C-alpha positions, 0 to 999 in steps of 0.5 A: 596483226600476227607476228608472222605477218609483221615478219613478212612485212619487214622482209618485204620492206627490206627487199623493196629497200634493197631492190631485191625482187626475190625477197620482196616478192616472196614475202608479198606472195605469202602475205597475200596467201595469209590475207586470202586465208589460204592457210593450206597453201602456206602450209603446203609451201612450208612442207613442199616449197623447198623441194619444188624450188630445188626442182625448178632450180635444177630444171632451169640449170638443165634448160641449156641442154634441152634447148640444144645450147650444150652438146654432149662433146661440150658437156664431156669437155667441160667436165675435164677442164679445171672449172668443171672439176672444181665445179663438180667438187664444190657442187658435191660439197654444196649438196652435202651441206644442203642435205645437212641444212634440211635435216638441221632446220627440221630438227631446229626450225627456230634456226631459220631466223638466222638463215632468213636474216642472213639471206636478206642481209646477203642479198640486199647488202652484198648483192647476192641471191637468196639461194644459200639458206639450206647450205648455210644451215648445213654449214651452221650445223657442221660448225655447231657440231664441231664446236660442240654447241649442239 
């Protein structure tokens, strides 16, 4: 059994024990692709999965507007509320950190281990959702650079 399969089995088990369907399901999906010898699909997901995931996340966040649950007036009013202004600033920072995270993980792919384990811990034990590995990588890159460890 390869190391990758063992890591995926560990992630699937952690996801199951922690009742986190996203972690367990992601690991099982990749295991099924490996078992089915669909290495091209695993490679494709590794190359383009992040962009696809971000695209689907953005589409799901815009769906209320498409479904008519958000008016133009409500959209403009929300931008002027404290929650809208703070949200705008935090989202801009998150996008900046996310870009840094993508660049960091491309340059240091082994750092993904910490992001993966941290994401599993955060989702299972802290009740979070695994949406932050790219931002975590960006913050990690920034901290390593500030501490001159990179």
